[in-house]
KOLGU-4560 file (N, C-alpha, C; in nm, 3 decimals, padded with zeros to 5 digits):
<recs>
<n_xx: 02.325 n_yy: 01.072 n_zz: 00.946 ca_xx: 02.291 ca_yy: 01.234 ca_zz: 00.900 c_xx: 02.154 c_yy: 01.241 c_zz: 00.934 mol: A seq: 1 type: UNK>
<n_xx: 02.135 n_yy: 01.382 n_zz: 00.939 ca_xx: 02.037 ca_yy: 01.405 ca_zz: 00.954 c_xx: 01.941 c_yy: 01.438 c_zz: 00.849 mol: A seq: 2 type: UNK>
<n_xx: 01.804 n_yy: 01.419 n_zz: 00.831 ca_xx: 01.724 ca_yy: 01.475 ca_zz: 00.749 c_xx: 01.631 c_yy: 01.542 c_zz: 00.809 mol: A seq: 3 type: UNK>
<n_xx: 01.606 n_yy: 01.608 n_zz: 00.776 ca_xx: 01.416 ca_yy: 01.712 ca_zz: 00.863 c_xx: 01.347 c_yy: 01.696 c_zz: 00.742 mol: A seq: 4 type: UNK>
<n_xx: 01.214 n_yy: 01.656 n_zz: 00.777 ca_xx: 01.147 ca_yy: 01.620 ca_zz: 00.710 c_xx: 01.005 c_yy: 01.720 c_zz: 00.777 mol: A seq: 5 type: UNK>
<n_xx: 00.886 n_yy: 01.747 n_zz: 00.686 ca_xx: 00.776 ca_yy: 01.821 ca_zz: 00.742 c_xx: 00.666 c_yy: 01.751 c_zz: 00.726 mol: A seq: 6 type: UNK>
<n_xx: 00.568 n_yy: 01.795 n_zz: 00.802 ca_xx: 00.456 ca_yy: 01.703 ca_zz: 00.793 c_xx: 00.357 c_yy: 01.786 c_zz: 00.883 mol: A seq: 7 type: UNK>
<n_xx: 00.230 n_yy: 01.700 n_zz: 00.869 ca_xx: 00.118 ca_yy: 01.775 ca_zz: 00.928 c_xx: 00.135 c_yy: 01.753 c_zz: 01.029 mol: A seq: 8 type: UNK>
<n_xx: 00.043 n_yy: 01.842 n_zz: 01.142 ca_xx: 00.032 ca_yy: 01.799 ca_zz: 01.269 c_xx: -00.005 c_yy: 01.694 c_zz: 01.361 mol: A seq: 9 type: UNK>
<n_xx: -00.130 n_yy: 01.688 n_zz: 01.268 ca_xx: -00.255 ca_yy: 01.544 ca_zz: 01.242 c_xx: -00.093 c_yy: 01.406 c_zz: 01.265 mol: A seq: 10 type: UNK>
<n_xx: -00.033 n_yy: 01.412 n_zz: 01.189 ca_xx: 00.076 ca_yy: 01.258 ca_zz: 01.123 c_xx: 00.159 c_yy: 01.288 c_zz: 01.228 mol: A seq: 11 type: UNK>
<n_xx: 00.170 n_yy: 01.437 n_zz: 01.300 ca_xx: 00.349 ca_yy: 01.401 ca_zz: 01.387 c_xx: 00.262 c_yy: 01.344 c_zz: 01.543 mol: A seq: 12 type: UNK>
<n_xx: 00.081 n_yy: 01.435 n_zz: 01.575 ca_xx: 00.030 ca_yy: 01.311 ca_zz: 01.628 c_xx: 00.052 c_yy: 01.156 c_zz: 01.638 mol: A seq: 13 type: UNK>
<n_xx: -00.021 n_yy: 01.127 n_zz: 01.567 ca_xx: -00.010 ca_yy: 01.036 ca_zz: 01.544 c_xx: 00.068 c_yy: 00.902 c_zz: 01.517 mol: A seq: 14 type: UNK>
<n_xx: 00.199 n_yy: 01.022 n_zz: 01.476 ca_xx: 00.338 ca_yy: 00.889 ca_zz: 01.504 c_xx: 00.320 c_yy: 00.929 c_zz: 01.649 mol: A seq: 15 type: UNK>
<n_xx: 00.367 n_yy: 01.025 n_zz: 01.681 ca_xx: 00.409 ca_yy: 01.009 ca_zz: 01.820 c_xx: 00.353 c_yy: 00.908 c_zz: 01.924 mol: A seq: 16 type: UNK>
<n_xx: 00.182 n_yy: 00.929 n_zz: 01.908 ca_xx: 00.161 ca_yy: 00.809 ca_zz: 01.990 c_xx: 00.187 c_yy: 00.658 c_zz: 01.933 mol: A seq: 17 type: UNK>
<n_xx: 00.211 n_yy: 00.607 n_zz: 01.817 ca_xx: 00.240 ca_yy: 00.486 ca_zz: 01.786 c_xx: 00.356 c_yy: 00.471 c_zz: 01.811 mol: A seq: 18 type: UNK>
<n_xx: 00.475 n_yy: 00.541 n_zz: 01.873 ca_xx: 00.565 ca_yy: 00.536 ca_zz: 01.891 c_xx: 00.560 c_yy: 00.519 c_zz: 02.038 mol: A seq: 19 type: UNK>
<n_xx: 00.488 n_yy: 00.652 n_zz: 02.113 ca_xx: 00.475 ca_yy: 00.544 ca_zz: 02.222 c_xx: 00.416 c_yy: 00.385 c_zz: 02.252 mol: A seq: 20 type: UNK>
<n_xx: 00.350 n_yy: 00.422 n_zz: 02.180 ca_xx: 00.277 ca_yy: 00.273 ca_zz: 02.190 c_xx: 00.390 c_yy: 00.130 c_zz: 02.167 mol: A seq: 21 type: UNK>
<n_xx: 00.394 n_yy: 00.145 n_zz: 02.090 ca_xx: 00.554 ca_yy: 00.068 ca_zz: 02.039 c_xx: 00.684 c_yy: 00.075 c_zz: 02.164 mol: A seq: 22 type: UNK>
<n_xx: 00.688 n_yy: 00.158 n_zz: 02.227 ca_xx: 00.801 ca_yy: 00.177 ca_zz: 02.306 c_xx: 00.959 c_yy: 00.222 c_zz: 02.201 mol: A seq: 23 type: UNK>
<n_xx: 00.913 n_yy: 00.325 n_zz: 02.131 ca_xx: 00.978 ca_yy: 00.330 ca_zz: 02.084 c_xx: 01.029 c_yy: 00.470 c_zz: 02.055 mol: A seq: 24 type: UNK>
<n_xx: 01.151 n_yy: 00.527 n_zz: 01.997 ca_xx: 01.114 ca_yy: 00.684 ca_zz: 01.953 c_xx: 01.039 c_yy: 00.709 c_zz: 01.825 mol: A seq: 25 type: UNK>
<n_xx: 01.047 n_yy: 00.844 n_zz: 01.827 ca_xx: 00.950 ca_yy: 00.887 ca_zz: 01.701 c_xx: 01.089 c_yy: 00.888 c_zz: 01.573 mol: A seq: 26 type: UNK>
<n_xx: 01.184 n_yy: 00.853 n_zz: 01.631 ca_xx: 01.338 ca_yy: 00.838 ca_zz: 01.535 c_xx: 01.336 c_yy: 00.741 c_zz: 01.455 mol: A seq: 27 type: UNK>
<n_xx: 01.338 n_yy: 00.595 n_zz: 01.525 ca_xx: 01.309 ca_yy: 00.430 ca_zz: 01.523 c_xx: 01.201 c_yy: 00.479 c_zz: 01.447 mol: A seq: 28 type: UNK>
<n_xx: 01.068 n_yy: 00.496 n_zz: 01.460 ca_xx: 00.993 ca_yy: 00.459 ca_zz: 01.375 c_xx: 00.994 c_yy: 00.488 c_zz: 01.239 mol: A seq: 29 type: UNK>
<n_xx: 01.072 n_yy: 00.619 n_zz: 01.223 ca_xx: 01.054 ca_yy: 00.726 ca_zz: 01.113 c_xx: 01.180 c_yy: 00.644 c_zz: 01.017 mol: A seq: 30 type: UNK>
<n_xx: 01.278 n_yy: 00.576 n_zz: 01.079 ca_xx: 01.433 ca_yy: 00.497 ca_zz: 01.004 c_xx: 01.377 c_yy: 00.392 c_zz: 00.943 mol: A seq: 31 type: UNK>
<n_xx: 01.271 n_yy: 00.284 n_zz: 01.059 ca_xx: 01.247 ca_yy: 00.175 ca_zz: 01.020 c_xx: 01.131 c_yy: 00.228 c_zz: 00.899 mol: A seq: 32 type: UNK>
<n_xx: 01.036 n_yy: 00.309 n_zz: 00.914 ca_xx: 00.939 ca_yy: 00.331 ca_zz: 00.791 c_xx: 00.973 c_yy: 00.377 c_zz: 00.635 mol: A seq: 33 type: UNK>
<n_xx: 01.142 n_yy: 00.439 n_zz: 00.669 ca_xx: 01.179 ca_yy: 00.471 ca_zz: 00.537 c_xx: 01.280 c_yy: 00.325 c_zz: 00.482 mol: A seq: 34 type: UNK>
<n_xx: 01.337 n_yy: 00.226 n_zz: 00.588 ca_xx: 01.448 ca_yy: 00.089 ca_zz: 00.548 c_xx: 01.334 c_yy: 00.056 c_zz: 00.491 mol: A seq: 35 type: UNK>
<n_xx: 01.238 n_yy: 00.020 n_zz: 00.515 ca_xx: 01.077 ca_yy: -00.019 ca_zz: 00.456 c_xx: 01.058 c_yy: -00.003 c_zz: 00.332 mol: A seq: 36 type: UNK>
<n_xx: 01.026 n_yy: 00.103 n_zz: 00.297 ca_xx: 01.017 ca_yy: 00.174 ca_zz: 00.186 c_xx: 01.117 c_yy: 00.166 c_zz: 00.097 mol: A seq: 37 type: UNK>
<n_xx: 01.230 n_yy: 00.218 n_zz: 00.073 ca_xx: 01.381 ca_yy: 00.203 ca_zz: 00.009 c_xx: 01.353 c_yy: 00.070 c_zz: -00.043 mol: A seq: 38 type: UNK>
<n_xx: 01.382 n_yy: -00.058 n_zz: 00.086 ca_xx: 01.342 ca_yy: -00.170 ca_zz: 00.086 c_xx: 01.250 c_yy: -00.239 c_zz: -00.059 mol: A seq: 39 type: UNK>
<n_xx: 01.148 n_yy: -00.179 n_zz: -00.037 ca_xx: 00.972 ca_yy: -00.207 ca_zz: -00.130 c_xx: 01.053 c_yy: -00.139 c_zz: -00.216 mol: A seq: 40 type: UNK>
<n_xx: 01.087 n_yy: -00.021 n_zz: -00.269 ca_xx: 01.095 ca_yy: 00.017 ca_zz: -00.380 c_xx: 01.181 c_yy: 00.039 c_zz: -00.486 mol: A seq: 41 type: UNK>
<n_xx: 01.336 n_yy: 00.017 n_zz: -00.427 ca_xx: 01.435 ca_yy: -00.011 ca_zz: -00.506 c_xx: 01.419 c_yy: -00.102 c_zz: -00.612 mol: A seq: 42 type: UNK>
<n_xx: 01.384 n_yy: -00.207 n_zz: -00.590 ca_xx: 01.366 ca_yy: -00.294 ca_zz: -00.718 c_xx: 01.286 c_yy: -00.310 c_zz: -00.765 mol: A seq: 43 type: UNK>
<n_xx: 01.311 n_yy: -00.258 n_zz: -00.879 ca_xx: 01.181 ca_yy: -00.205 ca_zz: -00.992 c_xx: 01.130 c_yy: -00.343 c_zz: -01.021 mol: A seq: 44 type: UNK>
<n_xx: 01.204 n_yy: -00.494 n_zz: -00.966 ca_xx: 01.109 ca_yy: -00.598 ca_zz: -01.009 c_xx: 00.948 c_yy: -00.594 c_zz: -00.980 mol: A seq: 45 type: UNK>
<n_xx: 00.971 n_yy: -00.531 n_zz: -00.831 ca_xx: 00.806 ca_yy: -00.508 ca_zz: -00.775 c_xx: 00.690 c_yy: -00.475 c_zz: -00.846 mol: A seq: 46 type: UNK>
<n_xx: 00.743 n_yy: -00.337 n_zz: -00.876 ca_xx: 00.658 ca_yy: -00.257 ca_zz: -00.993 c_xx: 00.624 c_yy: -00.294 c_zz: -01.079 mol: A seq: 47 type: UNK>
<n_xx: 00.682 n_yy: -00.339 n_zz: -01.184 ca_xx: 00.707 ca_yy: -00.440 ca_zz: -01.277 c_xx: 00.572 c_yy: -00.601 c_zz: -01.238 mol: A seq: 48 type: UNK>
<n_xx: 00.604 n_yy: -00.701 n_zz: -01.149 ca_xx: 00.528 ca_yy: -00.782 ca_zz: -01.122 c_xx: 00.400 c_yy: -00.734 c_zz: -01.146 mol: A seq: 49 type: UNK>
<n_xx: 00.401 n_yy: -00.547 n_zz: -01.002 ca_xx: 00.230 ca_yy: -00.598 ca_zz: -01.002 c_xx: 00.193 c_yy: -00.472 c_zz: -01.148 mol: A seq: 50 type: UNK>
<n_xx: 00.220 n_yy: -00.428 n_zz: -01.196 ca_xx: 00.198 ca_yy: -00.405 ca_zz: -01.332 c_xx: 00.156 c_yy: -00.507 c_zz: -01.405 mol: A seq: 51 type: UNK>
<n_xx: 00.213 n_yy: -00.629 n_zz: -01.415 ca_xx: 00.161 ca_yy: -00.717 ca_zz: -01.553 c_xx: 00.064 c_yy: -00.847 c_zz: -01.434 mol: A seq: 52 type: UNK>
<n_xx: 00.033 n_yy: -00.783 n_zz: -01.307 ca_xx: -00.100 ca_yy: -00.842 ca_zz: -01.291 c_xx: -00.217 c_yy: -00.787 c_zz: -01.263 mol: A seq: 53 type: UNK>
<n_xx: -00.216 n_yy: -00.613 n_zz: -01.270 ca_xx: -00.290 ca_yy: -00.520 ca_zz: -01.348 c_xx: -00.306 c_yy: -00.568 c_zz: -01.445 mol: A seq: 54 type: UNK>
<n_xx: -00.228 n_yy: -00.549 n_zz: -01.547 ca_xx: -00.252 ca_yy: -00.541 ca_zz: -01.719 c_xx: -00.316 c_yy: -00.698 c_zz: -01.718 mol: A seq: 55 type: UNK>
<n_xx: -00.280 n_yy: -00.813 n_zz: -01.606 ca_xx: -00.342 ca_yy: -00.957 ca_zz: -01.742 c_xx: -00.474 c_yy: -00.956 c_zz: -01.651 mol: A seq: 56 type: UNK>
<n_xx: -00.537 n_yy: -00.887 n_zz: -01.532 ca_xx: -00.694 ca_yy: -00.910 ca_zz: -01.476 c_xx: -00.790 c_yy: -00.769 c_zz: -01.602 mol: A seq: 57 type: UNK>
<n_xx: -00.727 n_yy: -00.630 n_zz: -01.641 ca_xx: -00.815 ca_yy: -00.574 ca_zz: -01.687 c_xx: -00.919 c_yy: -00.575 c_zz: -01.811 mol: A seq: 58 type: UNK>
<n_xx: -00.872 n_yy: -00.735 n_zz: -01.877 ca_xx: -00.992 ca_yy: -00.787 ca_zz: -01.928 c_xx: -01.057 c_yy: -00.840 c_zz: -01.896 mol: A seq: 59 type: UNK>
<n_xx: -01.068 n_yy: -00.861 n_zz: -01.748 ca_xx: -01.143 ca_yy: -00.964 ca_zz: -01.707 c_xx: -01.336 c_yy: -00.852 c_zz: -01.728 mol: A seq: 60 type: UNK>
<n_xx: -01.447 n_yy: -00.946 n_zz: -01.734 ca_xx: -01.531 ca_yy: -00.856 ca_zz: -01.750 c_xx: -01.556 c_yy: -00.768 c_zz: -01.607 mol: A seq: 61 type: UNK>
<n_xx: -01.653 n_yy: -00.622 n_zz: -01.624 ca_xx: -01.645 ca_yy: -00.559 ca_zz: -01.548 c_xx: -01.798 c_yy: -00.640 c_zz: -01.431 mol: A seq: 62 type: UNK>
<n_xx: -01.735 n_yy: -00.626 n_zz: -01.289 ca_xx: -01.847 ca_yy: -00.696 ca_zz: -01.204 c_xx: -01.973 c_yy: -00.646 c_zz: -01.254 mol: A seq: 63 type: UNK>
<n_xx: -02.016 n_yy: -00.528 n_zz: -01.278 ca_xx: -02.118 ca_yy: -00.445 ca_zz: -01.298 c_xx: -02.192 c_yy: -00.539 c_zz: -01.377 mol: A seq: 64 type: UNK>
<n_xx: -02.091 n_yy: -00.575 n_zz: -01.504 ca_xx: -02.150 ca_yy: -00.515 ca_zz: -01.637 c_xx: -02.316 c_yy: -00.704 c_zz: -01.584 mol: A seq: 65 type: UNK>
<n_xx: -02.422 n_yy: -00.697 n_zz: -01.681 ca_xx: -02.571 ca_yy: -00.735 ca_zz: -01.695 c_xx: -02.496 c_yy: -00.891 c_zz: -01.735 mol: A seq: 66 type: UNK>
<n_xx: -02.484 n_yy: -00.992 n_zz: -01.647 ca_xx: -02.529 ca_yy: -01.142 ca_zz: -01.691 c_xx: -02.624 c_yy: -01.153 c_zz: -01.782 mol: A seq: 67 type: UNK>
<n_xx: -02.568 n_yy: -01.308 n_zz: -01.859 ca_xx: -02.697 ca_yy: -01.333 ca_zz: -01.991 c_xx: -02.793 c_yy: -01.329 c_zz: -01.854 mol: A seq: 68 type: UNK>
<n_xx: -02.951 n_yy: -01.374 n_zz: -01.947 ca_xx: -03.041 ca_yy: -01.438 ca_zz: -01.863 c_xx: -03.041 c_yy: -01.586 c_zz: -01.907 mol: A seq: 69 type: UNK>
<n_xx: -02.987 n_yy: -01.680 n_zz: -01.838 ca_xx: -03.037 ca_yy: -01.806 ca_zz: -01.899 c_xx: -03.105 c_yy: -01.890 c_zz: -01.746 mol: A seq: 70 type: UNK>
<n_xx: -03.209 n_yy: -01.939 n_zz: -01.858 ca_xx: -03.315 ca_yy: -01.999 ca_zz: -01.790 c_xx: -03.316 c_yy: -02.078 c_zz: -01.697 mol: A seq: 71 type: UNK>
<n_xx: -03.211 n_yy: -02.169 n_zz: -01.735 ca_xx: -03.195 ca_yy: -02.310 ca_zz: -01.657 c_xx: -03.005 c_yy: -02.249 c_zz: -01.570 mol: A seq: 72 type: UNK>
<n_xx: -02.976 n_yy: -02.143 n_zz: -01.535 ca_xx: -02.890 ca_yy: -02.172 ca_zz: -01.440 c_xx: -02.909 c_yy: -02.200 c_zz: -01.316 mol: A seq: 73 type: UNK>
<n_xx: -03.000 n_yy: -02.245 n_zz: -01.285 ca_xx: -03.017 ca_yy: -02.255 ca_zz: -01.078 c_xx: -03.010 c_yy: -02.452 c_zz: -01.111 mol: A seq: 74 type: UNK>
<n_xx: -03.022 n_yy: -02.532 n_zz: -01.227 ca_xx: -03.042 ca_yy: -02.631 ca_zz: -01.271 c_xx: -02.869 c_yy: -02.746 c_zz: -01.200 mol: A seq: 75 type: UNK>
</recs>
């Protein structure tokens, strides 16, 4: 099946350069990219796993919060 996709000229140039460096056609690179995308996002489990990780760590203190001034922290 043929699929037409419009991309910016800069992206097309980068794709062509990458395809040449890999010894592949532009179409082969696009097919591989689509296959990886479908594999990664077709199973909702991965999205749920990542959402759970984000939720788990959202309660952690902000890295820029001021720490208490403990006089013996170097002991």
